[in-house]
C-alpha positions in Angstrom: 52.7 -84.2 -67.8 50.5 -81.9 -68.8 52.7 -78.3 -69.8 52.7 -75.7 -72.4 55.9 -75.8 -72.4 56.9 -72.1 -71.9 59.6 -71.7 -69.0 59.7 -75.0 -67.9 63.8 -75.6 -67.0 62.9 -79.9 -66.6 65.8 -81.6 -65.7 66.1 -84.4 -68.3 67.3 -87.0 -66.0 63.3 -86.8 -64.8 62.4 -88.9 -66.7 64.6 -91.7 -67.1 63.5 -91.6 -63.4 60.1 -91.5 -64.5 61.0 -94.4 -67.0 61.9 -96.9 -64.4 58.7 -96.4 -62.0 55.9 -96.1 -64.3 56.0 -98.1 -67.9 55.2 -95.2 -70.1 56.1 -92.1 -70.0 54.7 -89.3 -72.0 53.7 -85.4 -72.3 50.3 -83.1 -73.8 52.2 -80.1 -75.1 49.7 -77.5 -75.5 50.1 -74.5 -77.4 54.5 -74.2 -76.6 57.4 -76.0 -77.9 60.1 -76.9 -75.3 63.2 -79.1 -77.0 64.6 -80.5 -73.7 60.7 -82.8 -73.3 60.2 -83.4 -77.2 63.8 -84.4 -77.2 64.2 -86.3 -74.3 60.3 -88.5 -74.0 57.1 -89.3 -76.1 56.1 -85.9 -76.6 52.0 -85.4 -78.3 51.5 -81.3 -79.3 48.3 -79.6 -79.8 48.8 -76.3 -81.0 44.8 -75.5 -80.0 43.4 -77.1 -77.3 40.0 -77.6 -78.9 36.6 -80.4 -77.9 37.3 -81.5 -80.5 41.6 -81.8 -80.5 41.6 -83.2 -76.3 39.0 -85.9 -77.6 41.7 -86.6 -80.3 44.2 -87.0 -77.9 43.2 -88.7 -75.5 42.2 -91.6 -77.8 45.9 -91.2 -79.0 47.3 -91.7 -75.0 
């Protein structure tokens, strides 16, 4: 999942359902914060999206 985290009203059970289907579930959080996401799923945070930060993040995934 890729999001900025702003105004995302996500039900945490969505992550449990995703984990039951997929081997790995991660969120790429760009420039924002969302405590529900960060507490319930592996989260990779990027404060400012640049070609360098995106390249580094893709290697981490």
